[in-house]
C-alpha positions as CSV (number, residue, x, y, z in Angstrom):
1,M,106.0,140.3,109.1
2,P,108.5,138.3,107.2
3,D,108.4,134.8,108.2
4,T,111.0,132.6,110.6
5,D,113.0,132.7,107.3
6,G,112.7,136.0,106.1
7,H,110.0,135.7,103.4
8,P,108.0,138.5,103.6
9,D,103.6,138.3,103.2
10,R,102.5,139.0,99.8
11,E,101.3,142.5,100.7
12,E,104.6,143.4,102.5
13,M,106.4,142.6,99.2
14,N,107.1,146.0,97.9
15,L,108.4,147.0,94.1
16,R,111.0,149.1,95.5
17,S,113.0,145.9,97.2
18,I,112.0,143.8,94.1
19,L,113.6,146.4,91.4
20,N,116.8,146.8,93.9
21,A,117.2,143.0,93.9
22,L,116.9,142.9,90.4
23,S,118.9,145.5,89.8
24,D,122.1,143.4,90.0
25,P,122.8,141.1,87.0
26,L,124.0,137.9,89.1
27,R,120.2,138.2,90.7
28,Y,118.5,139.3,87.3
29,Q,119.6,136.1,85.7
30,V,118.4,133.8,88.5
31,I,115.0,135.3,88.2
32,T,114.9,135.1,84.0
33,A,116.1,131.7,84.5
34,F,113.6,130.4,86.6
35,L,110.5,132.1,84.0
36,W,111.9,129.8,81.6
37,E,111.9,126.6,83.9
38,P,108.3,124.9,84.6
39,E,106.2,126.9,87.2
40,G,107.4,125.5,90.9
41,T,110.8,124.4,90.2
42,E,112.9,124.2,92.6
43,R,116.5,124.5,92.6
44,N,119.8,125.1,95.3
45,C,122.5,127.6,94.8
46,S,124.9,125.8,93.2
47,S,122.6,124.5,90.3
48,F,123.1,128.0,88.5
49,D,126.8,127.2,88.2
50,F,128.0,131.1,88.9
51,D,132.0,132.0,89.3
52,V,131.5,133.5,92.5
53,A,132.0,132.6,96.3
54,K,129.3,130.5,98.6
55,S,128.9,133.1,100.7
56,T,128.8,135.8,97.7
57,L,125.8,133.6,96.3
58,S,123.9,133.0,99.8
59,H,124.3,136.7,100.0
60,H,122.5,136.9,96.7
61,F,119.5,134.5,97.3
62,K,119.3,136.1,101.1
63,I,118.3,139.6,99.0
64,M,116.1,138.1,96.9
65,R,114.5,136.4,99.8
66,E,114.0,139.2,101.3
67,A,112.7,140.8,98.6
68,G,109.7,138.1,97.7
69,L,111.2,137.1,94.5
70,I,112.0,133.9,95.8
71,R,110.8,131.2,98.6
72,Q,114.0,128.8,100.2
73,V,112.9,125.7,101.8
74,D,114.9,123.3,103.4
75,R,115.0,120.0,101.6
76,G,117.5,117.7,104.0
77,N,120.7,119.1,103.8
78,S,120.7,121.2,100.9
79,R,118.3,124.5,100.4
80,K,116.2,124.4,97.5
81,A,114.6,127.6,96.3
82,H,111.5,128.7,93.9
83,L,110.4,131.8,92.5
84,R,107.2,133.2,94.0
85,H,105.4,133.2,91.0
86,E,101.6,133.9,92.2
87,D,102.9,136.2,95.0
88,L,104.3,138.5,92.0
89,E,101.8,138.4,89.6
90,A,99.0,138.8,92.1
91,R,101.5,141.9,93.7
92,F,102.7,143.4,91.2
93,P,100.7,142.0,87.2
94,G,102.6,142.0,84.3
95,L,106.0,142.0,85.9
96,L,106.9,138.7,85.1
97,D,106.1,139.1,81.6
98,L,107.8,142.1,81.2
99,L,111.2,140.4,82.5
100,R,109.8,136.8,80.5
101,R,110.0,139.1,77.2
102,N,113.3,141.8,78.2
103,P,114.8,141.5,74.7
104,D,118.3,141.7,76.9
105,L,117.5,138.1,77.9
106,P,119.4,135.0,76.6
107,A,117.4,133.2,74.2
108,H,117.2,130.0,76.4
109,G,115.9,128.3,73.2
110,K,112.1,129.2,73.4
């Protein structure tokens, strides 16, 4: 059962929801950006600098949160998100590595 903020437990994460969340280019870009950051990096929605309405961005983060890709935490007057790296790796071994090695990704200097 998801927690009060809509984060599913590791066992509740399912591949279909993960793939659905990743099917959107903006959400895919958010997740791959997290993959190039040190594990545990927290970012707020606006740090991604997308040219979309705040409500649209919030909707995308909700989908990623409910799929189990990210965890969002309140930090004072803002909300930070981080990739659920450990949970994703345990539940779907190799998925994050596959995304990281995807040839369609921007180089990110690495």
